[in-house]
MARVEXGU-559528 format. One record per residue (C-alpha): x, y, z; residue number from 0; residue in three letters. Coordinates in nm, 4 decimals. Example, Ala and Ser with C-alpha at 12.3 -4.5 7.8 and 13.67 -1.06 7.14 Angstrom:
BEGIN
<pt u="1.2300" v="-0.4500" w="0.7800" k="0" r="Ala"/>
<pt u="1.3670" v="-0.1060" w="0.7140" k="1" r="Ser"/>
//
This chain:
BEGIN
<pt u="0.0000" v="0.0000" w="0.0000" k="0" r="Met"/>
<pt u="0.1028" v="0.3599" w="-0.0561" k="1" r="Leu"/>
<pt u="0.0783" v="0.6389" w="0.1967" k="2" r="Asp"/>
<pt u="0.1142" v="0.9965" w="0.0697" k="3" r="Glu"/>
<pt u="0.1702" v="1.3294" w="0.2386" k="4" r="Phe"/>
<pt u="0.2997" v="1.6751" w="0.1567" k="5" r="Ser"/>
<pt u="0.6107" v="1.8185" w="0.3182" k="6" r="Ile"/>
<pt u="0.7838" v="2.1554" w="0.3114" k="7" r="Leu"/>
<pt u="1.1357" v="2.1279" w="0.1716" k="8" r="Ile"/>
<pt u="1.2643" v="2.4049" w="0.3933" k="9" r="Thr"/>
<pt u="1.5851" v="2.5003" w="0.2052" k="10" r="Pro"/>
<pt u="1.3774" v="2.5645" w="-0.1076" k="11" r="Phe"/>
<pt u="1.0608" v="2.6868" w="0.0700" k="12" r="Asp"/>
<pt u="0.8437" v="2.4622" w="-0.1434" k="13" r="Thr"/>
<pt u="0.5909" v="2.1865" w="-0.0815" k="14" r="Glu"/>
<pt u="0.6559" v="1.8442" w="-0.2278" k="15" r="Arg"/>
<pt u="0.4670" v="1.5122" w="-0.2222" k="16" r="Thr"/>
<pt u="0.6280" v="1.2165" w="-0.0466" k="17" r="Val"/>
<pt u="0.5009" v="0.8672" w="-0.1330" k="18" r="Arg"/>
<pt u="0.5666" v="0.5848" w="0.1128" k="19" r="Val"/>
<pt u="0.5367" v="0.2181" w="0.0196" k="20" r="Tyr"/>
<pt u="0.4475" v="-0.0031" w="0.3161" k="21" r="Leu"/>
<pt u="0.4991" v="-0.3783" w="0.2703" k="22" r="Pro"/>
<pt u="0.2129" v="-0.6208" w="0.3046" k="23" r="Gln"/>
<pt u="0.3517" v="-0.7403" w="0.6378" k="24" r="Ser"/>
<pt u="0.3648" v="-0.3865" w="0.7819" k="25" r="Tyr"/>
<pt u="0.0637" v="-0.4358" w="1.0035" k="26" r="His"/>
<pt u="0.2226" v="-0.7234" w="1.1923" k="27" r="Gln"/>
<pt u="0.2471" v="-0.5798" w="1.5410" k="28" r="Ile"/>
<pt u="0.5950" v="-0.4762" w="1.6492" k="29" r="Gly"/>
<pt u="0.7712" v="-0.5517" w="1.3229" k="30" r="Lys"/>
<pt u="1.0215" v="-0.2920" w="1.1975" k="31" r="Arg"/>
<pt u="1.1581" v="-0.2422" w="0.8483" k="32" r="Phe"/>
<pt u="1.4606" v="-0.1040" w="0.6629" k="33" r="Pro"/>
<pt u="1.3985" v="0.2042" w="0.4491" k="34" r="Val"/>
<pt u="1.5017" v="0.2815" w="0.0917" k="35" r="Leu"/>
<pt u="1.4866" v="0.6480" w="-0.0125" k="36" r="Tyr"/>
<pt u="1.4321" v="0.7199" w="-0.3826" k="37" r="Met"/>
<pt u="1.4136" v="1.0348" w="-0.5943" k="38" r="His"/>
<pt u="1.1627" v="1.1225" w="-0.8697" k="39" r="Asp"/>
<pt u="0.9005" v="0.9735" w="-0.6395" k="40" r="Gly"/>
<pt u="0.6131" v="1.0228" w="-0.8838" k="41" r="Gln"/>
<pt u="0.7898" v="0.7781" w="-1.1187" k="42" r="Asn"/>
<pt u="0.8709" v="0.5103" w="-0.8617" k="43" r="Val"/>
<pt u="0.5511" v="0.3204" w="-0.7817" k="44" r="Phe"/>
<pt u="0.2568" v="0.3514" w="-1.0226" k="45" r="Arg"/>
<pt u="0.2271" v="0.4210" w="-1.3948" k="46" r="Asp"/>
<pt u="-0.0762" v="0.6447" w="-1.3446" k="47" r="Lys"/>
<pt u="0.1329" v="0.8897" w="-1.1399" k="48" r="Asp"/>
<pt u="0.4419" v="0.8796" w="-1.3600" k="49" r="Ala"/>
<pt u="0.5561" v="1.1492" w="-1.5974" k="50" r="Ile"/>
<pt u="0.5211" v="0.9887" w="-1.9395" k="51" r="Gly"/>
<pt u="0.2980" v="0.7110" w="-1.8077" k="52" r="Gly"/>
<pt u="0.5661" v="0.4528" w="-1.7248" k="53" r="Thr"/>
<pt u="0.7064" v="0.4091" w="-1.3745" k="54" r="Ser"/>
<pt u="0.9535" v="0.1720" w="-1.2149" k="55" r="Leu"/>
<pt u="0.6479" v="-0.0278" w="-1.1026" k="56" r="Gly"/>
<pt u="0.7857" v="-0.0753" w="-0.7540" k="57" r="Leu"/>
<pt u="0.4541" v="-0.1130" w="-0.5733" k="58" r="Glu"/>
<pt u="0.3461" v="-0.4120" w="-0.7816" k="59" r="Ala"/>
<pt u="0.6954" v="-0.5602" w="-0.7855" k="60" r="Tyr"/>
<pt u="0.7450" v="-0.5449" w="-0.4091" k="61" r="Leu"/>
<pt u="0.3937" v="-0.6758" w="-0.3441" k="62" r="Asp"/>
<pt u="0.4630" v="-0.9665" w="-0.5782" k="63" r="Glu"/>
<pt u="0.7865" v="-1.0711" w="-0.4124" k="64" r="Ile"/>
<pt u="0.6594" v="-0.9942" w="-0.0623" k="65" r="Gly"/>
<pt u="0.9733" v="-0.8136" w="0.0466" k="66" r="Phe"/>
<pt u="0.9854" v="-0.6473" w="0.3892" k="67" r="Asp"/>
<pt u="1.1010" v="-0.2976" w="0.2956" k="68" r="Leu"/>
<pt u="0.9657" v="0.0551" w="0.3277" k="69" r="Ile"/>
<pt u="1.0334" v="0.2713" w="0.0217" k="70" r="Val"/>
<pt u="1.0130" v="0.6501" w="0.0442" k="71" r="Val"/>
<pt u="0.9735" v="0.8270" w="-0.2901" k="72" r="Gly"/>
<pt u="1.0316" v="1.2031" w="-0.2901" k="73" r="Ile"/>
<pt u="0.8647" v="1.3757" w="-0.5841" k="74" r="Asp"/>
<pt u="1.1005" v="1.5750" w="-0.8036" k="75" r="Ser"/>
<pt u="1.0788" v="1.9445" w="-0.8756" k="76" r="Asn"/>
<pt u="0.8084" v="1.9747" w="-1.1442" k="77" r="Pro"/>
<pt u="1.0259" v="2.1869" w="-1.3723" k="78" r="Ser"/>
<pt u="1.3179" v="2.0426" w="-1.5695" k="79" r="Arg"/>
<pt u="1.5512" v="2.3210" w="-1.4560" k="80" r="Glu"/>
<pt u="1.4445" v="2.2852" w="-1.0931" k="81" r="Gly"/>
<pt u="1.5082" v="1.9115" w="-1.1022" k="82" r="Arg"/>
<pt u="1.8579" v="1.9617" w="-1.2425" k="83" r="Val"/>
<pt u="1.9301" v="2.2262" w="-0.9806" k="84" r="Asn"/>
<pt u="1.8239" v="2.0019" w="-0.6910" k="85" r="Glu"/>
<pt u="1.9818" v="1.6777" w="-0.8112" k="86" r="Tyr"/>
<pt u="2.3186" v="1.8315" w="-0.9073" k="87" r="Cys"/>
<pt u="2.5407" v="1.9201" w="-0.6103" k="88" r="Pro"/>
<pt u="2.7494" v="2.1532" w="-0.8280" k="89" r="Trp"/>
<pt u="2.6919" v="2.3806" w="-1.1249" k="90" r="Val"/>
<pt u="2.7285" v="2.1744" w="-1.4409" k="91" r="Asn"/>
<pt u="3.0932" v="2.1343" w="-1.5388" k="92" r="Gly"/>
<pt u="3.3246" v="2.0879" w="-1.8353" k="93" r="Glu"/>
<pt u="3.2358" v="1.7239" w="-1.9073" k="94" r="Phe"/>
<pt u="2.8717" v="1.8258" w="-1.9162" k="95" r="Ser"/>
<pt u="2.9496" v="2.1100" w="-2.1567" k="96" r="Arg"/>
<pt u="3.1308" v="1.8679" w="-2.3852" k="97" r="Lys"/>
<pt u="2.8433" v="1.6202" w="-2.3777" k="98" r="Leu"/>
<pt u="2.5424" v="1.8493" w="-2.4188" k="99" r="Ile"/>
<pt u="2.7195" v="2.1079" w="-2.6315" k="100" r="Gly"/>
<pt u="2.6622" v="2.4271" w="-2.4357" k="101" r="Asp"/>
<pt u="2.7487" v="2.6013" w="-2.1122" k="102" r="Val"/>
<pt u="2.4875" v="2.5475" w="-1.8409" k="103" r="Ser"/>
<pt u="2.4507" v="2.7407" w="-1.5172" k="104" r="Ser"/>
<pt u="2.2120" v="2.4806" w="-1.3747" k="105" r="Leu"/>
<pt u="2.2904" v="2.2790" w="-1.0626" k="106" r="Gly"/>
<pt u="2.4343" v="2.3560" w="-0.7239" k="107" r="Gly"/>
<pt u="2.1405" v="2.2850" w="-0.4908" k="108" r="Arg"/>
<pt u="2.2033" v="1.9155" w="-0.4295" k="109" r="Gly"/>
<pt u="2.3710" v="1.9587" w="-0.0919" k="110" r="Glu"/>
<pt u="2.0765" v="2.1306" w="0.0835" k="111" r="Pro"/>
<pt u="1.8424" v="1.8761" w="-0.0756" k="112" r="Tyr"/>
<pt u="2.0382" v="1.5829" w="0.0703" k="113" r="Val"/>
<pt u="2.0728" v="1.7592" w="0.4053" k="114" r="Asp"/>
<pt u="1.6942" v="1.8033" w="0.4105" k="115" r="Phe"/>
<pt u="1.6454" v="1.4284" w="0.3595" k="116" r="Ile"/>
<pt u="1.8835" v="1.3428" w="0.6431" k="117" r="Val"/>
<pt u="1.7953" v="1.6138" w="0.8936" k="118" r="Asn"/>
<pt u="1.4216" v="1.6594" w="0.8372" k="119" r="Glu"/>
<pt u="1.2611" v="1.3857" w="0.6265" k="120" r="Leu"/>
<pt u="1.4385" v="1.0838" w="0.7756" k="121" r="Lys"/>
<pt u="1.3553" v="1.1794" w="1.1381" k="122" r="Pro"/>
<pt u="0.9925" v="1.2303" w="1.0339" k="123" r="Leu"/>
<pt u="0.9808" v="0.8910" w="0.8589" k="124" r="Ile"/>
<pt u="1.1482" v="0.7156" w="1.1523" k="125" r="Asp"/>
<pt u="0.8954" v="0.8704" w="1.3906" k="126" r="Asn"/>
<pt u="0.5868" v="0.8152" w="1.1727" k="127" r="Lys"/>
<pt u="0.6561" v="0.4557" w="1.0645" k="128" r="Tyr"/>
<pt u="0.8069" v="0.1464" w="1.2238" k="129" r="Arg"/>
<pt u="1.1512" v="0.1670" w="1.0706" k="130" r="Thr"/>
<pt u="1.4935" v="0.0274" w="1.1452" k="131" r="Leu"/>
<pt u="1.6746" v="0.3641" w="1.1643" k="132" r="Pro"/>
<pt u="2.0168" v="0.2075" w="1.1212" k="133" r="Asn"/>
<pt u="1.9159" v="0.0292" w="0.7998" k="134" r="Lys"/>
<pt u="1.8726" v="0.3173" w="0.5596" k="135" r="Thr"/>
<pt u="1.9474" v="0.3050" w="0.1868" k="136" r="Tyr"/>
<pt u="1.9194" v="0.5245" w="-0.1220" k="137" r="Met"/>
<pt u="1.8678" v="0.4759" w="-0.4952" k="138" r="Ala"/>
<pt u="1.7862" v="0.6866" w="-0.7984" k="139" r="Gly"/>
<pt u="1.7515" v="0.6982" w="-1.1740" k="140" r="Val"/>
<pt u="1.9514" v="0.9287" w="-1.4040" k="141" r="Ser"/>
<pt u="2.0265" v="1.2428" w="-1.2010" k="142" r="Leu"/>
<pt u="1.8828" v="1.0507" w="-0.9059" k="143" r="Gly"/>
<pt u="2.1882" v="0.8263" w="-0.9338" k="144" r="Gly"/>
<pt u="2.4176" v="1.1288" w="-0.9195" k="145" r="Leu"/>
<pt u="2.2529" v="1.2748" w="-0.6092" k="146" r="Ile"/>
<pt u="2.2428" v="0.9300" w="-0.4440" k="147" r="Ser"/>
<pt u="2.6172" v="0.8944" w="-0.4956" k="148" r="Thr"/>
<pt u="2.6716" v="1.2405" w="-0.3515" k="149" r="Phe"/>
<pt u="2.4561" v="1.1477" w="-0.0501" k="150" r="Ala"/>
<pt u="2.6628" v="0.8314" w="-0.0034" k="151" r="Ala"/>
<pt u="2.9787" v="1.0414" w="0.0159" k="152" r="Cys"/>
<pt u="2.8245" v="1.2993" w="0.2481" k="153" r="Arg"/>
<pt u="2.6492" v="1.0491" w="0.4766" k="154" r="Tyr"/>
<pt u="2.8134" v="0.7064" w="0.4279" k="155" r="Pro"/>
<pt u="2.7277" v="0.6036" w="0.7816" k="156" r="Glu"/>
<pt u="2.3565" v="0.6534" w="0.7038" k="157" r="Ile"/>
<pt u="2.3109" v="0.5329" w="0.3449" k="158" r="Phe"/>
<pt u="2.4861" v="0.1972" w="0.3613" k="159" r="Thr"/>
<pt u="2.3392" v="0.0523" w="0.0410" k="160" r="Lys"/>
<pt u="2.3255" v="0.2702" w="-0.2680" k="161" r="Val"/>
<pt u="2.2144" v="0.2264" w="-0.6290" k="162" r="Ala"/>
<pt u="2.2066" v="0.4275" w="-0.9490" k="163" r="Gly"/>
<pt u="2.0274" v="0.3231" w="-1.2668" k="164" r="Ile"/>
<pt u="2.1602" v="0.5032" w="-1.5772" k="165" r="Ser"/>
<pt u="2.3214" v="0.7640" w="-1.3544" k="166" r="Ser"/>
<pt u="2.3729" v="1.1050" w="-1.5170" k="167" r="Ala"/>
<pt u="2.7106" v="1.1644" w="-1.3552" k="168" r="Phe"/>
<pt u="2.8204" v="1.3645" w="-1.6590" k="169" r="Tyr"/>
<pt u="2.6655" v="1.6890" w="-1.5329" k="170" r="Arg"/>
<pt u="2.9036" v="1.6915" w="-1.2333" k="171" r="Asn"/>
<pt u="3.1596" v="1.4395" w="-1.3587" k="172" r="Gln"/>
<pt u="3.4788" v="1.6054" w="-1.2390" k="173" r="Glu"/>
<pt u="3.3403" v="1.7025" w="-0.9001" k="174" r="Glu"/>
<pt u="3.1786" v="1.3682" w="-0.8141" k="175" r="Ile"/>
<pt u="3.4957" v="1.1817" w="-0.9123" k="176" r="Glu"/>
<pt u="3.7045" v="1.4076" w="-0.6881" k="177" r="Asn"/>
<pt u="3.4580" v="1.3744" w="-0.4010" k="178" r="Leu"/>
<pt u="3.4567" v="0.9948" w="-0.4276" k="179" r="Leu"/>
<pt u="3.8372" v="0.9850" w="-0.4214" k="180" r="Arg"/>
<pt u="3.8484" v="1.2080" w="-0.1142" k="181" r="Ala"/>
<pt u="3.5661" v="1.0426" w="0.0825" k="182" r="Ser"/>
<pt u="3.5843" v="0.7640" w="0.3367" k="183" r="Asp"/>
<pt u="3.2941" v="0.5482" w="0.2235" k="184" r="Ile"/>
<pt u="3.4108" v="0.2293" w="0.3922" k="185" r="Ser"/>
<pt u="3.0824" v="0.2099" w="0.5861" k="186" r="Ala"/>
<pt u="2.8919" v="0.1437" w="0.2631" k="187" r="Ile"/>
<pt u="2.8071" v="-0.2244" w="0.2278" k="188" r="Glu"/>
<pt u="2.6863" v="-0.2437" w="-0.1331" k="189" r="Leu"/>
<pt u="2.6877" v="-0.0160" w="-0.4360" k="190" r="Phe"/>
<pt u="2.5005" v="-0.0920" w="-0.7603" k="191" r="Tyr"/>
<pt u="2.5408" v="0.0914" w="-1.0923" k="192" r="Leu"/>
<pt u="2.4245" v="0.0224" w="-1.4448" k="193" r="Asp"/>
<pt u="2.3747" v="0.2016" w="-1.7753" k="194" r="Cys"/>
<pt u="2.2778" v="0.1230" w="-2.1335" k="195" r="Gly"/>
<pt u="2.4810" v="0.1348" w="-2.4500" k="196" r="Thr"/>
<pt u="2.2148" v="0.3449" w="-2.6262" k="197" r="Glu"/>
<pt u="2.1362" v="0.6022" w="-2.3570" k="198" r="Glu"/>
<pt u="2.1139" v="0.8836" w="-2.6142" k="199" r="Ala"/>
<pt u="1.9340" v="0.6837" w="-2.8823" k="200" r="Gly"/>
<pt u="2.0782" v="0.7610" w="-3.2244" k="201" r="Glu"/>
<pt u="2.3369" v="1.0000" w="-3.0757" k="202" r="Glu"/>
<pt u="2.5943" v="0.7228" w="-3.0513" k="203" r="His"/>
<pt u="2.8875" v="0.9467" w="-2.9573" k="204" r="Ala"/>
<pt u="2.6937" v="1.0814" w="-2.6582" k="205" r="Ile"/>
<pt u="2.5902" v="0.7286" w="-2.5559" k="206" r="Ser"/>
<pt u="2.9554" v="0.6237" w="-2.5633" k="207" r="Lys"/>
<pt u="3.0541" v="0.9136" w="-2.3386" k="208" r="Glu"/>
<pt u="2.7643" v="0.8348" w="-2.1030" k="209" r="Phe"/>
<pt u="2.8950" v="0.4799" w="-2.0576" k="210" r="Val"/>
<pt u="3.2485" v="0.6141" w="-2.0122" k="211" r="Ala"/>
<pt u="3.1317" v="0.8501" w="-1.7373" k="212" r="Ser"/>
<pt u="2.9700" v="0.5614" w="-1.5478" k="213" r="Asn"/>
<pt u="3.2746" v="0.3404" w="-1.5937" k="214" r="Lys"/>
<pt u="3.4965" v="0.6134" w="-1.4493" k="215" r="Ala"/>
<pt u="3.2811" v="0.6278" w="-1.1356" k="216" r="Ile"/>
<pt u="3.2826" v="0.2499" w="-1.1082" k="217" r="Tyr"/>
<pt u="3.6625" v="0.2377" w="-1.1295" k="218" r="Glu"/>
<pt u="3.6841" v="0.4640" w="-0.8261" k="219" r="Ile"/>
<pt u="3.4051" v="0.2909" w="-0.6350" k="220" r="Leu"/>
<pt u="3.5315" v="-0.0646" w="-0.6752" k="221" r="Lys"/>
<pt u="3.8530" v="0.0225" w="-0.4935" k="222" r="Ser"/>
<pt u="3.6568" v="0.1679" w="-0.2015" k="223" r="Lys"/>
<pt u="3.3479" v="-0.0536" w="-0.1702" k="224" r="Val"/>
<pt u="3.4318" v="-0.4203" w="-0.2166" k="225" r="Ser"/>
<pt u="3.0717" v="-0.5164" w="-0.2984" k="226" r="Asn"/>
<pt u="3.0272" v="-0.2898" w="-0.6006" k="227" r="Thr"/>
<pt u="2.8490" v="-0.4026" w="-0.9163" k="228" r="Lys"/>
<pt u="2.8434" v="-0.2283" w="-1.2540" k="229" r="Phe"/>
<pt u="2.6507" v="-0.3575" w="-1.5533" k="230" r="Gln"/>
<pt u="2.6439" v="-0.2228" w="-1.9080" k="231" r="Val"/>
<pt u="2.3148" v="-0.3227" w="-2.0712" k="232" r="Val"/>
<pt u="2.3456" v="-0.3686" w="-2.4468" k="233" r="Val"/>
<pt u="2.0806" v="-0.1767" w="-2.6390" k="234" r="Gly"/>
<pt u="1.9219" v="-0.0085" w="-2.3363" k="235" r="Ala"/>
<pt u="1.8071" v="0.3514" w="-2.3838" k="236" r="Glu"/>
<pt u="1.7489" v="0.6310" w="-2.1332" k="237" r="His"/>
<pt u="1.3808" v="0.5809" w="-2.0554" k="238" r="Asn"/>
<pt u="1.1598" v="0.4236" w="-1.7911" k="239" r="Tyr"/>
<pt u="1.0731" v="0.1237" w="-2.0024" k="240" r="Lys"/>
<pt u="1.4434" v="0.0343" w="-1.9943" k="241" r="Ala"/>
<pt u="1.4948" v="0.1379" w="-1.6317" k="242" r="Phe"/>
<pt u="1.2022" v="-0.0760" w="-1.5137" k="243" r="Arg"/>
<pt u="1.3540" v="-0.3923" w="-1.6593" k="244" r="Lys"/>
<pt u="1.6599" v="-0.3521" w="-1.4364" k="245" r="Arg"/>
<pt u="1.4726" v="-0.3082" w="-1.1077" k="246" r="Val"/>
<pt u="1.4913" v="-0.6817" w="-1.0208" k="247" r="Pro"/>
<pt u="1.8675" v="-0.6878" w="-1.0819" k="248" r="Lys"/>
<pt u="1.9164" v="-0.3847" w="-0.8605" k="249" r="Met"/>
<pt u="1.7085" v="-0.5329" w="-0.5791" k="250" r="Phe"/>
<pt u="1.8705" v="-0.8721" w="-0.6138" k="251" r="Ser"/>
<pt u="2.2160" v="-0.7232" w="-0.5681" k="252" r="Phe"/>
<pt u="2.1244" v="-0.4861" w="-0.2862" k="253" r="Leu"/>
<pt u="1.9232" v="-0.7321" w="-0.0808" k="254" r="Phe"/>
<pt u="1.9910" v="-1.0960" w="-0.1667" k="255" r="Asn"/>
<pt u="2.2507" v="-1.1116" w="0.1083" k="256" r="Arg"/>
<pt u="1.9733" v="-1.0633" w="0.3648" k="257" r="Ile"/>
<pt u="1.6752" v="-1.2185" w="0.1893" k="258" r="Asn"/>
<pt u="1.6694" v="-1.4808" w="-0.0881" k="259" r="Asn"/>
<pt u="1.3109" v="-1.4371" w="-0.2023" k="260" r="Val"/>
<pt u="1.3755" v="-1.2714" w="-0.5382" k="261" r="Phe"/>
<pt u="1.2432" v="-1.4740" w="-0.8363" k="262" r="Pro"/>
<pt u="1.5070" v="-1.3391" w="-1.0743" k="263" r="Leu"/>
<pt u="1.6765" v="-1.4571" w="-1.3898" k="264" r="Ser"/>
//
């Protein structure tokens, strides 16, 4: 089941919807659950709520496998520019300019967004629901993967399992690489990354650079987090139809060490 409420994101002085998936076993008295935080919350659970009409389908998937996990989806800023600003910790850099072909002044509000999740939203969730406060994870798609990686560096003792599907690291490539090199992320247990070979569709040169940007992050991560997985998916494009297909692989990697219920290929 999904619970929904509105919350003030105080650093931006704006209201945003938060969608909370509660597992089927939630109403067992006294039981507590780990929590996975996800970005672009409107695209996480149900197709009818998703921009473009296709979501990750997490509500149906988690109900089907019967997994004991609370998932918190934070809706994104409704404007494209606002989303980029909030999910990019830094103003878009040189690698981004090379990839998208122009200079962009977007980005730079990712740090207060992550601090809001840790200092305001997480305490609210831990108080409102029966959580396991020390089992807190984060995952995101595209720019959600970038901001999740930033959050892992800023709060590695909190977000101990992290995932990025088709992460758009390229917008802050230089900065996120430097931050990863400088950060002690030894507390992180598992880190999952993937991307497709056709992220930009017919723009093959851009797709190649997108894969290269993810590989560069993986090369740094694998030396710091022993349980790191990176998968390049042949033919996969940058859309929710492609993202949705990889949800079982992400969950299998993040959670099969604590629960072997995933009916996966």
